[in-house]
Structure formats: structure tokens, C-alpha cells
C-alpha positions in Angstrom: 16.7 -5.4 -185.9 16.4 -6.0 -182.2 15.0 -3.3 -179.8 17.7 -2.6 -177.2 15.3 -0.5 -175.1 13.1 -3.5 -174.2 13.1 -4.0 -170.3 14.7 -7.2 -168.9 12.6 -9.1 -166.3 14.5 -11.2 -163.8 12.4 -13.8 -161.9 13.9 -14.9 -158.5 13.4 -18.4 -157.6 12.9 -19.7 -154.0 15.2 -22.3 -152.7 13.5 -25.6 -152.1 14.3 -28.0 -149.3 14.8 -27.6 -145.5 12.2 -26.5 -143.0 10.8 -23.1 -142.2 11.8 -22.7 -138.6 10.1 -24.9 -135.9 6.5 -24.0 -136.6 6.7 -21.1 -133.9 7.6 -21.2 -130.1 4.5 -19.5 -128.4 3.1 -22.8 -127.2 6.3 -23.6 -125.2 5.9 -20.3 -123.2 2.2 -21.1 -122.5 3.2 -24.7 -121.4 5.9 -23.4 -119.1 3.5 -21.0 -117.5 1.0 -23.8 -116.9 3.6 -26.1 -115.3 4.8 -23.2 -113.1 1.3 -22.5 -112.0 0.6 -26.2 -111.2 3.8 -26.4 -109.2 2.9 -23.3 -107.2 -0.6 -24.8 -106.6 0.7 -28.1 -105.3 3.3 -26.3 -103.2 0.5 -24.2 -101.6 -1.5 -27.4 -100.9 1.5 -29.0 -99.2 2.2 -25.9 -97.1 -1.5 -25.8 -95.9 -1.2 -29.5 -94.9 2.1 -29.4 -93.0 1.8 -26.0 -91.2 -0.1 -25.1 -88.1 -2.5 -22.2 -87.9 0.0 -20.1 -86.0 2.6 -20.7 -88.7 0.1 -19.9 -91.5 -0.8 -16.6 -89.7 2.9 -15.8 -89.4 3.4 -16.4 -93.2 0.4 -14.3 -93.9 1.6 -11.5 -91.7 5.0 -11.6 -93.3 3.5 -10.9 -96.7 0.8 -8.5 -95.5 1.5 -4.8 -96.2 0.5 -3.7 -92.7 3.0 -6.1 -91.1 5.8 -3.5 -91.3 6.8 -1.6 -88.2 5.2 1.7 -87.7 7.8 2.8 -85.2 9.9 5.8 -86.3 12.6 5.2 -83.8 14.8 2.4 -82.7 12.6 1.1 -79.9 10.7 -1.6 -81.8 11.5 -4.4 -79.5 14.5 -6.6 -78.5 17.8 -4.9 -79.4 15.7 -1.9 -80.5 16.8 0.7 -77.9 15.0 -0.6 -74.8 16.8 -1.4 -71.6 16.0 -4.9 -70.3 16.1 -3.7 -66.7 13.4 -1.1 -67.4 9.6 -1.7 -67.3 8.0 -3.1 -70.5 7.6 -0.3 -73.0 10.0 2.1 -71.3 12.7 3.7 -73.4 16.2 4.8 -72.5 15.8 8.4 -71.4 19.4 9.2 -72.5 18.2 9.1 -76.1 15.6 11.8 -75.5 16.4 15.2 -77.0 17.1 17.9 -74.4 14.3 20.3 -73.5 11.5 17.8 -73.7 9.7 16.4 -70.7 8.1 13.0 -70.4 4.7 14.2 -71.7 6.3 15.7 -74.7 8.4 12.6 -75.4 5.2 10.5 -75.2 3.9 12.3 -78.3 7.1 11.9 -80.4 6.7 9.4 -83.2 2.9 9.3 -83.2 2.5 11.5 -86.3 -0.8 13.1 -87.1 -3.8 12.3 -84.9 -5.8 11.1 -87.9 -3.0 8.8 -88.9 -2.7 7.3 -85.4 -6.5 6.7 -85.4 -6.2 4.8 -88.7 -3.3 2.7 -87.6 -4.6 2.0 -84.1 -8.3 1.5 -84.8 -8.1 -0.3 -88.2 -7.1 -3.5 -86.5 -9.8 -3.3 -83.8 -12.6 -2.4 -86.2 -12.7 -5.9 -87.6 -15.4 -8.4 -86.9 -15.8 -8.9 -83.1 -15.9 -12.6 -83.5 -12.6 -12.8 -85.2 -10.6 -13.3 -82.0 -13.0 -16.0 -80.7 -12.8 -17.8 -84.0 -9.1 -17.7 -83.9 -9.0 -19.2 -80.4 -11.4 -21.9 -81.4 -9.3 -22.7 -84.5 -6.1 -22.8 -82.4 -7.8 -25.1 -79.9 -9.1 -27.4 -82.5 -5.6 -27.7 -84.1 -4.2 -29.0 -80.8 -3.7 -32.7 -80.3 -5.4 -34.4 -77.3 -2.0 -34.6 -75.5 -1.5 -30.8 -76.0 -5.0 -30.1 -74.8 -4.3 -32.2 -71.6 -1.0 -30.4 -71.0 -2.8 -27.0 -71.5 -5.5 -28.1 -69.0 -2.9 -29.2 -66.5 -1.1 -25.8 -66.8 -4.3 -24.0 -66.2 -5.0 -26.1 -63.1 -1.5 -25.3 -61.8 -2.0 -21.6 -62.4 -5.4 -21.6 -60.6 -3.9 -23.5 -57.7 -1.0 -20.9 -57.4 -3.5 -18.0 -57.6 -5.8 -19.6 -55.0 -2.8 -20.3 -52.6 -1.7 -16.7 -52.8 -5.2 -15.4 -52.3 -5.7 -17.7 -49.2 -2.4 -16.6 -47.8 -3.4 -12.9 -48.0 -6.8 -13.8 -46.4 -5.1 -15.7 -43.6 -3.1 -12.6 -42.8 -6.3 -10.5 -42.7 -8.0 -13.0 -40.4 -5.1 -12.9 -38.0 -5.1 -9.1 -38.0 -8.9 -9.1 -37.3 -8.5 -11.5 -34.4 -5.7 -9.5 -32.9 -7.8 -6.3 -33.4 -10.7 -7.8 -31.6 -8.6 -8.9 -28.6 -7.0 -5.4 -28.4 -10.4 -3.8 -28.5 -11.6 -5.9 -25.6 -8.4 -5.5 -23.5 -8.4 -1.8 -24.2 -11.9 -1.3 -22.8 -11.9 -1.5 -19.0 -15.6 -2.3 -18.9 -15.3 -5.3 -21.2 -11.7 -6.6 -20.7 -13.1 -9.4 -18.4 -15.2 -10.7 -21.3 -12.2 -11.7 -23.4 -12.2 -15.2 -21.9 -15.7 -15.8 -23.3 -14.6 -15.4 -26.9 -13.2 -18.4 -28.7 -11.5 -17.4 -32.0 -10.3 -20.0 -34.5 -10.1 -20.6 -38.2 -12.2 -23.2 -40.0 -12.5 -24.2 -43.7 -15.4 -21.6 -43.8 -13.3 -18.7 -42.4 -12.6 -16.9 -39.2 -15.0 -18.2 -36.5 -15.7 -16.1 -33.4 -17.8 -17.9 -30.7 -19.3 -16.1 -27.8 -20.0 -18.8 -25.2 -21.8 -18.9 -21.9 -19.4 -19.8 -19.1 -19.3 -19.5 -15.3 -20.9 -16.2 -14.4 -21.4 -14.8 -17.9 -24.4 -15.5 -20.1 -25.1 -13.7 -23.4 -28.9 -14.2 -23.0 -31.1 -15.0 -20.1 -32.3 -18.6 -19.8 -35.0 -19.2 -22.4 -34.9 -15.6 -23.8 -33.7 -14.1 -27.0 -33.2 -10.6 -25.5 -29.4 -10.2 -24.6 -28.1 -8.9 -21.4 -26.6 -5.3 -21.6 -23.0 -6.7 -21.5 -23.9 -9.2 -24.2 -25.3 -6.5 -26.4 -22.2 -4.4 -26.0 -20.0 -7.4 -26.8 -21.9 -8.1 -30.0 -21.7 -4.5 -31.1 -18.0 -4.4 -30.4 -17.5 -7.5 -32.6 -19.5 -5.8 -35.3 -17.2 -2.7 -35.2 -14.2 -4.9 -35.8 -15.8 -7.0 -38.5 -17.1 -3.9 -40.3 -13.5 -3.2 -41.4 -13.4 -6.3 -43.6 -15.3 -7.0 -46.8 -16.1 -10.7 -46.2 -19.6 -12.0 -45.9 -20.8 -13.1 -42.4 -22.7 -16.1 -41.1 -24.4 -16.1 -37.7 -25.5 -19.3 -36.0 -27.3 -19.8 -32.7 -26.7 -22.8 -30.4 -28.4 -24.0 -27.3 -27.8 -26.8 -24.7 -30.0 -29.9 -24.6 -32.2 -28.7 -21.7 -35.7 -28.9 -23.1 -38.6 -26.4 -22.8 -41.3 -27.2 -20.3 -43.9 -29.7 -21.5 -46.8 -28.0 -23.4 -44.7 -25.0 -24.5 -45.1 -23.8 -28.0 -41.4 -23.1 -28.3 -38.4 -25.3 -28.4 -34.6 -25.0 -28.7 -34.9 -24.6 -32.5 -37.0 -21.5 -32.1 -34.7 -20.2 -29.4 -31.5 -20.7 -31.3 -32.9 -19.1 -34.4 -34.3 -16.1 -32.5 -31.0 -15.5 -30.8 -29.0 -15.8 -34.0 -31.3 -13.2 -35.6 -31.0 -10.8 -32.6 -27.2 -11.2 -32.8 -27.3 -10.3 -36.5 -29.2 -7.1 -35.6 -26.7 -6.1 -33.0 -23.8 -6.7 -35.4 -25.4 -4.3 -37.9 -25.8 -1.7 -35.2 -22.1 -2.2 -34.6 -21.3 -1.3 -38.2 -21.7 -4.4 -40.3 -23.8 -3.5 -43.4 -26.9 -5.7 -44.0 -25.7 -6.8 -47.4 -22.8 -8.7 -45.8 -25.0 -11.0 -43.8 -24.9 -14.3 -45.8 -27.1 -16.4 -43.5 -28.7 -16.6 -40.1 -29.2 -20.1 -38.8 -30.4 -21.8 -35.6 -29.1 -25.3 -34.8 -30.5 -25.9 -31.4 -28.3 -28.5 -29.6 -27.2 -30.3 -32.8 -23.6 -29.1 -32.7 -22.5 -28.9 -29.0 -19.3 -27.2 -28.0 -18.8 -29.9 -25.4 -19.9 -33.1 -27.1 -19.5 -35.2 -24.0 -21.9 -33.0 -21.9 -24.9 -31.8 -24.0 -26.1 -29.8 -21.0 -22.9 -27.9 -20.4 -23.4 -24.1 -20.3 -20.6 -23.6 -23.0 -23.0 -25.2 -25.6 -25.1 -22.1 -25.3 -23.3 -19.8 -27.7 -23.4 -17.6 -30.8 -21.1 -18.5 -33.6 -20.1 -15.6 -36.0 -18.0 -16.7 -39.0 -16.2 -14.3 -41.3 -16.5 -16.3 -44.5 -13.6 -16.8 -46.8 -13.6 -15.0 -50.2 -11.1 -17.6 -51.6 -12.8 -20.9 -51.1 -10.5 -23.9 -50.9 -11.3 -26.7 -53.3 -9.9 -30.1 -54.2 -7.7 -30.0 -57.3 -8.5 -33.0 -59.5 -6.3 -33.8 -62.5 -8.0 -32.9 -65.8 -9.6 -35.8 -67.7 -7.7 -37.1 -70.6 -9.3 -35.9 -73.8 -11.0 -38.5 -76.0 -8.8 -40.3 -78.4 -5.6 -39.6 -76.5 -3.3 -42.1 -75.0 -1.2 -41.7 -71.9 2.0 -43.6 -71.4 2.5 -45.2 -68.1 6.0 -45.4 -66.6 
């Protein structure tokens, strides 16, 4: 008789055939990441190749965390609350809260002092050579034609600055000449000496020549000790020149009359001694010693009257107020090596 309480065991069979998925998809994700990384790498190389150093710096600043504006107001630049007719950095005063003066408004938006130090000094605390390296890198990135254009621009700027400086100096020279004439004419004891001063402008500067003429002589014949009127005239010139900062040159000249035979002195000694005595009288008049650039004796080598070497006007003292802005010839900058210049 069968046992109805015997347990029944059912065995489940797996279905055969087909494929168990696609062997996993993890490798596809890894491959996609690899391809993306390679594309980013080659894109970076391409950008480094086609951009300039300024463009690269701009891109770096764009992504840098400190590139954001630290301004708490609306005056961060163009269209940022500044009037275009006001000086650079000035803000429209109408936006200032009532009850605050300019000093108080200057502190608005600065925050804590410690924070200001961090923001203001963190950029300047970098390596001191960073700015020089940046300039060198920018210069190296320029093409020869760009370097030539840059050099030409610099020459133009220098020429404009020199012209402005010389124009101001010309005005000072004219004022000094007029001041000297007025000083002579305003002195009854010396007004008759005005005709013995020859004032002109040379490439060196303002030249004041005190010449011997007719009844007037600055020095006795063959002597380096001036007459009393000559001494007073030199000191008066020193008073006028003491008001300007320019260096001064003093030169002595003689006529061609020689010393007696057998004398140990000649016109070179005489002209040099007279120039040095004139320098001393100028310093007594008020010119500081540090302003004397040179004292020279030229004997009869540069006569005032070339056609008559023995003319009394060749005996003179020449005082030159030297220019501070020295004229120079502007030569076009040389074309950098490797560059080509198109000819019209």
C-alpha cells in the first residue's frame, strides 16, 4: 500500500539556448572616458598652439577663482556707475549716502583691514621676477614686424616727449635772457654795459657772451684779474643764472695778439685763467659750485670776428646755460633679423 505522506520533489530545469546578456558593459564606460580624455588632451594642445600668451592668460584668469570682482558696489568699470567725464577712479557723488563725507566714502566697500591686506597684497607677494618673465615672454611671442612697429612707436613717443621738454626749456631760456636784460637796465650803474652782452641760443643751450668793445674791457690786457665793473657784471649774471637748475659751462677767449717773446705764458694760459676767475665770480653771484660743468680756455681758436683775429671783440667770456633736454638725431629702428619689409 502506497505511503501518501511521502514528500514530492520537483526539479526545475533551466532553459537552454540564447545568450546571457552581452557579457557586461563596464568596458564601454571605461573606453568612453578614455576617448573623452584624449579629445580633451588634443584640444588643449591645439589651444596652446594657436593662442598667444595674452589670450592664454585671459583664459587662465577667467577660470581662476580670484578673477571675480571684489567690488561691493556698481563701480567696477565701464557701465559700472562711473561718469566718463570724471577723473579715472572717481565715482558719481549722487550715489553716496547722505551724512558721509569723502573720507568716510573712501572706506566704504573695503571690508575688514585684514581682508583688504589679503586681497591687496596677495598678488604683490609673488616672485619679484614674475613681471619681468611675463614681459620677456610677451616680447618673445611678437613677430619681427610687430617688434619693429613697437620700436617705431617708442621712438615716436620719445621724440614727442623730447619736443615738449625742449619747448619748455626754450621758454625758460627766453625768460632768463629777459630777466638779465631787465636787471642791467634797472641798475643805473650798469645799464650802459647791456651793449657788451651778446645773448643767443645754441645747440648747447643759452649762451651769454661778455665781449670787450670800444671803451669797455672785462680784464686788463694780459691779466686775469677783472676790472671792478667786469666783476660786478659777472656777479650780476650769476644772480640771474642761480634761479635756474641747468649746468653751466664757462669758456675764455682771447685775440691773436701774442705774448712777448720769452714769456712763460701764452694765450692758452690767459684764456684758461680768465675762465676760472669768471667761474669764481659766478659762484659769488649765487651759482652753486655743483652746477659748473666745465671751465675751458680756447685762446684765439674760436674768434668772435673770424675775419679779424686781433679785433677786441674776440676777447670775451662765454657762459652757456646747458640744456637739460639734449637734442638728438632720430634714426629709424633697425629691422629685426628674419623680418621682411615691403617696399611700395
